[in-house]
C-alpha positions in Angstrom: 102.0 55.5 95.6 98.3 55.7 96.7 99.2 56.9 100.2 101.6 59.5 98.8 98.9 60.8 96.5 96.4 61.1 99.3 98.8 63.0 101.5 99.7 65.3 98.6 96.0 66.0 98.0 95.5 66.8 101.7 98.5 69.1 101.5 97.1 70.9 98.5 93.7 71.4 100.2 95.4 72.8 103.3 97.5 75.2 101.3 94.4 76.4 99.4 92.4 76.7 102.6 94.8 79.0 104.4 93.7 82.5 105.2 94.8 85.1 102.7 95.5 82.8 99.8 95.6 83.9 96.2 92.7 82.0 94.7 90.9 81.6 91.4 87.3 82.7 91.5 84.5 81.8 89.0 85.6 82.4 85.4 89.3 81.8 86.4 89.6 85.3 87.7 92.7 85.8 89.8 92.0 87.5 93.1 95.0 88.9 95.1 94.4 89.8 98.8 95.0 93.5 99.7 96.7 92.7 103.0 100.5 92.3 102.4 100.7 89.8 105.2 98.1 87.6 103.4 100.2 87.8 100.3 103.3 86.6 102.2 101.3 83.8 103.7 100.1 82.8 100.2 103.6 82.8 98.9 104.7 80.5 101.8 101.8 78.1 101.2 102.4 77.8 97.5 106.1 77.4 98.1 105.4 74.4 100.3 102.9 73.1 97.7 105.4 73.5 94.9 108.1 71.7 96.8 105.8 68.8 97.6 104.8 68.4 94.0 108.4 68.5 92.9 109.3 65.8 95.4 106.4 63.6 94.1 107.5 64.1 90.5 111.1 63.1 91.4 109.7 59.9 93.0 107.8 59.2 89.8 110.9 60.0 87.7 113.1 57.8 89.8 110.6 54.9 89.6 110.5 55.2 85.8 114.3 55.2 85.6 114.5 52.2 87.8 111.9 50.4 85.7 113.6 51.0 82.3 117.2 50.5 83.7 117.2 47.0 82.0 119.3 45.5 84.8 121.9 48.3 84.8 122.9 48.3 88.5 124.5 51.7 88.3 121.2 53.3 87.0 119.1 51.3 89.4 121.3 52.4 92.4 121.1 56.1 91.2 117.3 55.8 90.8 116.9 54.3 94.3 118.9 57.1 95.8 116.9 59.6 93.9 113.6 58.0 95.2 115.0 57.8 98.8 116.0 61.5 98.8 112.7 62.6 97.4 110.9 60.5 100.0 113.0 62.1 102.7 112.3 65.6 101.4 108.6 64.8 101.2 108.6 63.5 104.8 110.2 66.8 105.9 107.5 68.8 104.0 104.8 66.7 105.6 106.4 67.2 109.0 106.3 71.0 108.4 102.7 70.7 107.2 101.8 68.9 110.4 103.5 71.5 112.6 101.7 74.5 110.9 98.4 72.7 110.7 98.1 71.0 114.1 100.9 72.0 116.5 101.0 75.8 115.9 98.9 77.1 113.0 99.8 80.7 114.1 103.2 80.3 112.5 101.8 81.1 109.1 99.4 83.8 110.3 101.2 87.1 110.0 99.8 90.3 111.3 100.8 94.0 111.3 100.6 96.1 114.5 97.6 98.3 114.7 98.3 101.9 113.8 96.4 104.7 115.5 94.4 106.7 112.9 94.5 110.4 113.3 91.5 112.3 112.1 91.2 116.1 112.1 88.0 117.9 112.1 87.7 120.7 109.6 89.4 123.9 110.9 91.1 122.1 113.8 94.6 123.2 112.9 93.7 126.7 114.0 92.8 127.6 117.6 90.2 130.1 116.4 88.7 127.8 113.8 86.7 130.7 112.4 86.2 132.0 108.9 88.1 134.7 107.1 86.0 137.6 108.4 86.6 140.3 111.0 86.5 139.2 114.6 83.8 140.8 116.7 85.9 141.1 119.8 88.8 142.7 117.8 87.1 144.6 115.0 89.1 146.7 112.5 88.5 149.9 114.5 90.4 148.4 117.4 93.4 147.5 115.2 93.6 150.5 112.9 96.2 152.4 114.9 98.6 149.5 115.0 98.2 148.4 111.3 98.0 151.9 109.8 95.1 151.6 107.4 91.5 150.5 107.5 92.1 147.6 105.0 95.1 146.3 106.8 93.1 146.4 110.1 90.2 144.5 108.5 92.7 141.9 107.3 94.3 141.7 110.7 90.9 141.2 112.4 90.2 138.3 110.0 93.6 136.7 110.8 92.8 136.9 114.5 89.4 135.3 113.9 91.0 132.2 112.3 94.2 132.0 114.4 92.8 132.5 117.9 89.1 133.4 117.6 89.9 136.5 119.6 91.3 134.6 122.7 94.5 136.5 123.8 95.6 133.4 125.9 95.3 130.9 123.0 98.1 128.4 122.6 98.8 126.8 119.2 97.7 123.2 118.7 100.1 122.6 115.9 103.2 124.7 116.7 104.4 122.4 119.5 107.8 121.1 120.5 108.4 117.5 121.4 108.0 118.3 125.1 104.5 119.4 124.4 105.1 123.2 124.9 103.5 125.5 122.3 105.6 128.2 120.8 102.9 130.2 119.0 100.8 132.3 121.4 98.1 134.8 121.7 95.7 136.7 119.4 97.9 136.4 116.3 99.6 133.2 117.4 103.0 134.9 117.4 105.9 132.4 117.0 108.1 133.1 120.1 111.1 131.2 118.5 111.0 132.9 115.1 110.3 136.4 116.6 112.1 136.2 119.9 114.2 139.3 119.0 111.0 141.4 119.1 110.2 140.7 122.8 112.9 141.1 125.5 111.3 138.4 127.6 111.5 135.9 124.8 115.1 136.6 123.7 116.6 134.5 126.4 117.7 131.3 124.5 114.6 129.6 125.9 114.5 126.8 123.3 116.8 124.0 122.2 116.2 123.4 118.5 117.5 120.5 116.4 117.4 119.9 112.6 116.5 122.3 109.8 114.0 125.1 110.1 113.5 127.9 112.6 111.8 125.6 115.1 113.6 122.4 114.2 112.8 119.4 112.0 109.2 118.2 111.8 108.7 115.0 113.9 105.0 114.4 113.2 103.1 115.3 110.0 99.5 114.7 109.1 98.1 115.5 105.7 101.0 117.9 105.0 100.7 119.8 108.4 103.4 119.5 111.0 102.1 118.8 114.5 105.4 118.4 116.4 108.8 119.9 116.0 112.3 118.8 117.2 112.6 121.5 119.9 112.1 121.7 123.6 112.3 124.3 126.4 115.9 124.2 127.6 116.8 123.0 131.1 116.5 125.8 133.7 114.4 127.9 131.2 110.9 127.0 132.3 110.5 130.3 134.1 111.7 132.2 131.1 109.3 130.3 128.9 106.5 131.2 131.2 107.4 134.9 131.2 107.7 135.0 127.4 104.3 133.3 127.1 102.7 135.6 129.6 104.1 138.7 127.7 102.7 137.4 124.4 99.3 136.9 126.0 99.0 140.6 126.6 96.9 141.8 123.7 98.7 145.1 123.2 102.1 143.3 123.0 100.8 140.6 120.6 99.1 143.2 118.4 102.2 145.3 118.2 104.5 142.4 117.4 102.1 141.1 114.7 102.1 144.6 113.2 105.9 144.6 113.0 105.8 141.2 111.3 103.1 142.4 108.9 105.0 145.5 107.9 108.1 143.5 107.1 106.5 140.9 104.9 102.7 141.0 104.8 100.5 138.1 106.0 102.6 135.3 104.4 103.9 134.1 107.8 100.5 133.2 109.1 98.9 129.9 108.2 95.5 131.5 108.3 96.4 133.4 105.2 96.2 130.2 103.2 92.5 130.6 103.8 92.2 134.3 103.4 94.7 134.8 100.6 95.5 138.4 101.5 
């Protein structure tokens, strides 16, 4: 029994020394690891420990039964079988212990694959990245004829400032299909899928769209903002996509289309209005 006791103590020390175990700190305070793989490793270690202790208790129980059998051969035989089976189980556990301790310790070291962390600087979801104030390159006076009033023109200039920063060739960094093509373009970042009917060059069945939503289901979302949609430029439509994009990069076209959208429903269709609140 002395050898078995030593082996069991070694087994207990190994289980408690494994990385990521659940341990008792000073004051009997239970500390549980944050890493889920460490929790799984701890459960595995303690399962081995529990099985070893159970086998040891069965050996003791069998020995006691054998000792008090009083010459009853049937009880003695049953007790011997019990001890033999418990010893065999203990040898199996010690073999497993040897394998995970000496032969290949990595069997009990689980790890999760590294995930790329995506961090966005403030304002990075808009090409312009500006504040809600009129754009100097496209002041209200330049937009008044298209939007019909000084106040609407002031708001339009502020939307431009955030959406594109006044760059008529700006391509959206968030409104992108899975093939990498942007579908919101120009000063007001006009959505060429949602508003294709307003530009002849864009009304050419340019995109293949899958899933719900005008531009397809969202495939990548970060902090509530979709960065990739289930859409793509259809085969043989690359030239049409280029023509549509070029048309929307013309400032007069982009302004006129934006004015049509504004007159039909205000600024609600622009993400920049979440900042401006017009």
